[in-house]
N, C-alpha and C positions, 0 to 999 in steps of 0.2 A: 654602312658608312653614314657619317653625320657631318653636317656643316654648322659651324658656330659663327654667328654674326656678332661682332662687338662694336660698340661705338668708339670712334677714334678719340683718343685723349690728346688735347692740345688746344692751341689758339692760332688764329690767322694773324700774320704780321705782313701785310702786303701780299707778296707772292711766296711767302714762307708759311709753313705750318709746322708746329712742333710743341711738345709739352715743355713746361718749365724745367723739369728734370725727370730722369727715369733711371732705372737700374735693376739689379738682381740682388736678392737676399737669400742666403743659405743658412740652414739651421745647424750646420757644422762648420767650425773654423779650424782648418788643419794647420794654420800658422798663428796660433794664439801667443801673444806676448803678455806676461803678467801685467795687470790683474785678470786679464781675459782667460777664459777656459774654452775648450773646444765646444761645449754645449751652449755658449753664449751666442754663437752664430756670427756671420759676417755679411756685410752689405757692400756693394760697389755702386756708386751713383755718378751721374754725369749730367751736366747742363744739356738740355735738348734731347734728341732721340737716343735710344739705348745702344746705338751702333758702337759708340765709343767704348761701351762696357763689353758687349759680346764679342767684339773684334779684338779685344785685348789692347785697346788704346789707352790714353791717359785718362784716368778717372780717380775718384776718391774712395778709399776703402775705410770702413769704420765698423765697430762692433755696436749693434743696437743697445746693448746693455751698458756700454761705456762710450757714448757718442762723442765725447770731447777728447778721448784718448786716441789720437791719430798717430799710430806708430810709424806709418810710412813717411810722415813729414815731421822729422825731429829737429829741423833747422830751417831758417829762411832760404838757404841754398836749395834744400829739398823741394820747397814749394815752387821756387822759380824754375827748377829743372824738370820736375816731375808732374806738376799740376796741369790741368786741362788748358790748352791754348786755343782750341777751336771747338765748335759744336756742330752737330749734324741736324739738319732740318729737311723737311720735304719741300722741294721747290716745284711750283706749278708754272708750266710754260706760258699759259694764256689764262686770262681772267675768266673766260667762258668755261674753263675746265675745273674751276674751283669746286663747284657743286658736285660734280661727278667724280672728282679725284682721279680723272684720267690724266695721263702725261706726267705722273709723279716720278720724281727721282730724288734720292738722298744726296744732299750737297753739303760740304763743309763750309762754315762761315766763321769769321773772326769774332773774338770777344767784343770788339767795338760794335759789331752788328747787334749782339745780344744786349749790350748796354743801351743802344738806341731803341731797341724793342722794349726795354724795361724789364727783361727777364734776368739780367745779371745781378740786379740789386739784391735779390733774395738769396743768392749763393756766393756773392763776391766780396773780396777784400781788396786793399790797396797796398802796394809795395812802395816805400819811400827810399829812394837811393841815397838821400842825404844822410839818413841815420840807420840805413840797412834794417828796417823793420817793416812788418806787415801789420796794418791796422784794419780791423773789421769794418766792413761797409765801404761805400763809394763816395763818402762825403768830402774827400780831399783829392787833389791831383796826384797822379802817379800811375804806375803799372798795375793793371787789374789782374787779380789772381782769384781762381775759383777755389774757395776754401769751404763752402757750405757753412761758414760760421754762424750766420743769422739763424739757421735752422738747428744746428747741432749744439751750439753754445747758448743760444737765447730762446730757442723753442718758438720761433715765429710761425713754424708749422710743425706739428707733433710727429715728425717723421720717425724718430727712434722708437718711441712707445708704440706707434702704429705698426711698425715692422715687427717688434717683439710680439704683439698680439696676433698678427696674421701667421707668424711662424708657429706660435703655440697652437692656434686653431688648425693650421695645416697639418702639423704633426699628429694631433689628436684624430683628425679625419683619416689620414693615410696610415697611421700606426707606424710611421717610418720618417726619417729625416727628409726634409723637402727643400726644393728650390723654387723661388717665386720671382716672376718678372712683374714689374710695376711701372707706372708712369703717373706723374702728378701735374695737374693744371692748377695754378694759384689764381686767386680772384683778380679780375681786371678792374672791377669797380667796387666801391664800398657797399657792404651788405651782401655781396655775392659769395656763395660758399666755394671753398676749395674742392677739387675733385681728385680722389685717389683712384687710379685705374688699376684694378687687379687683373693683369693680362693673362698670365699663365701660372700654373702650379704643377709640379711633377716630382716624383720621388728622386731624392738625391742619390746618385749612384755611388756606392761605396765598394771598396775592394774586399771581396770575401776572404782572400788569402791573408791580407793584413789584419782584418778584424778577428779571424779565427786563430791566427798563429799566436803562440805564447812562448816567451823565452824559456820558461821552465821545461817546455817540451823539446828543446833542442840541446843536443850534447854540447858541453862546454868546448870541446876540442874543435867543433865546427864553427864556433863564433870568432869572427875577426874583430867584431865590436858589437856592443849593445849599450842602449841608453834609455833612460826614462825622461829625457829632455829632448824630444824630437819634434821638428816641424815638418809637416808633409804627411801624405797618406798614400797607401797602395803598395804595389809590388814592382820592383825594377829588376829585370833579369838579363840585361844586355851589356853589362859592364865587364870588360876584360882588362881595363887599364886602371892603375892606381898611381897618382902622384903623391908621394909621401915625404914629409919633412921629418928626417930622423930625429927623434926626441932626445937621443943620447948625445948627438953631435951639435944640436942647435944651440947657438949662443945668441942671447937677446941683442947684443951689441951689433950683430950681423944681420938683423932682421930685414933691413932694406935691401941688402944683397940677396937674401933668401927670396924676397918678393920678386926681384928681377928674374931669378932662376925659375920660380913657379910660373911667371908670365911666359918665359921661353917654352916650357913644356905645354902650357895651355894653348899657345898659338900653334904649336906643332900638331897637337891632337885635334884642334879645330880644323886645321887644314886637311887632316886625314879623316875627318868626320868620325872621330872616335870619342864618344862621351866617356867620362872617367869619374872615379872616386878621388876626391881631394882630402888628404889627411894632414893635419898640422897641429901645432901647439900654440896656446894663447889665442887671442881674438883675431879672426880673419877680418881684415879691413880696418884694424885699429888705427886711430889717429895718433896714438902714442906708440912708437916702435918698440918701446920696452915692455909693452903689454901684449904684443902679438905681432902679426905679419901685416904690414901696411900696404895691402894690395887694393887696387881699384877693382870695380866689378868687371870691367872688360879684360882684366888680367886673369880672371878665373871663370869667365863666362862659359867655358866649355864643360865645366863640372856638372854632372847630373846629381851627385850627392856630395855634400861637404861635411866634414867632421872636424870639430875643434876640441882639443883636449887641454886640460890644465897643465901648467908647468910642473916639473917634478920637484921643484924647490920653492915654488911661489904660487899662491892661489890667486886666480883671476876670476872675478865674477863673470859667469858665462853670459855671452852677449845674446844668445838665442837668435842670432842673425838679424837683429834690429837694424844694423847699418846697411843691410842689403834687402830689407823687408820687401820692398816693391818688386824687385827682380826675383826673389825667391818665390813669392806667391804667383807672380805673372808667368814664370817659366816652370812652375811646379818642381822646384829643386828641393831635394831632401836635405835637412840640416840636423846633424847630430851634435849635441854637446855632451862631452864625456869628461867627468872629473871625479875619479875614484875616491879622492880624499873627502869629497862631499857626498859620497854614496850615489853618484850619478854615472853609473855604467862602467865600462871597461874597454880597453883596446889591447889586443894581443901584439904589443910592440916587438916582442921577441920573435914571433912568427914573421912579422913584416920584415924585420932586419935579416932574417935567415933566407928570404927570397932573393935570388940573383936579380940585379937590376939590368934592364935593357939599356938604360943610359943613366948616368949619374953626374950631377953638377953641384959641387960642394956637398951640403947635407941634404939636398933634394934628390930623390931617386924616382925613376920611372919604372914601374913594374908592369909587365904585360903577361897575362895568363892565357893558356890555350883554351880554358873553359871559363865561362862567365861566373861572376859572383852573383849572389842573390841578396837583394835589399828588401826588407819588409818593414813597413811603417804603419802603425796603428794611430791615425790622427786623433781618434776619439780619446785614447788613453795617453797620447804623447809618448808612446813607446816605439822602439824600433830595434832591429838587429841586422847586421851585415854578416852573411855567411861566406866562408871561404870557398873558393872553387873546388870542384871535385878533385882536381889535380892541384897539388900545392906547390908547384914549381913554375916559375915564370917561363914565358915562351922565349 
């Protein structure tokens, strides 16, 4: 047995102690959106302690190789609804306990507290309700938003290149993809150096089933769907339900009604605690109902795997899930894009149509199988396949 002692990274602010920001970086990104690739890695950072990151709270994700390409925040509305609104710090009960770090507990604080401490300036921006815009920095009145723009856009601290380097060194040392936890303390005075705390490094756990499986090794008749445009990684083997929008009967003029029917099945399956595969045409969550099915995230939140396929008479650029990026990555939802006309996989629509529906509302059908389907996703190659149940008849 060994005990490792590490110096705590951070600064004292009265009865609070915390780093300016902290996070986790991984050398594989299983939800890459072009121009990113899986090998470019992904980082998640938050103002204050890393609890916001490891507990799945609101934080900011970015690719170290493309630090200004923030897929999860494609609009002002995204920043206001999904960015960090509080931060975690160690709170000391009594001044006498500061030196010994006894009586410590993690407590959430508002962004106003961080601004008063001077730590928000390095990672903050300002929202102006008058013109509905976000401006980098805190130089004007308005709602404060954690964007990390001073670091990622202007390089006030070389976070992105530093993370690229530690990932490279970590992979070379381990001979395997890695996951690294870190914390940063920025200078409090002129001439003082910044401190990058290298907290932990460990091998990144990958799914051997997904990494080793190849579509060419599977009989075509066993494939319900396959794609080389997949977000996610690993094996899912507990899905017995499919909510499918019949591609032959779907009319784009009825897409809003289709969204309501999908929402009905989603609510029903969530109540029954049955994760499901969602299959549809066009873009899921499209703002334009003529280009897809305009659902909100809470209307499909029970789906464990989502598949979007191109229209039979009209090509739509695959979304790759960017409209739901934060939720897809946070909940580890598999996302398949299938567009045969572009050479991007296939769906066995004929087989799906032949399965009797447990319930049907318009062109939306709920299939339930006695045996589970198997979903395999290779996040490194962005490939995946969905295998039919052993018994091909709905329950």
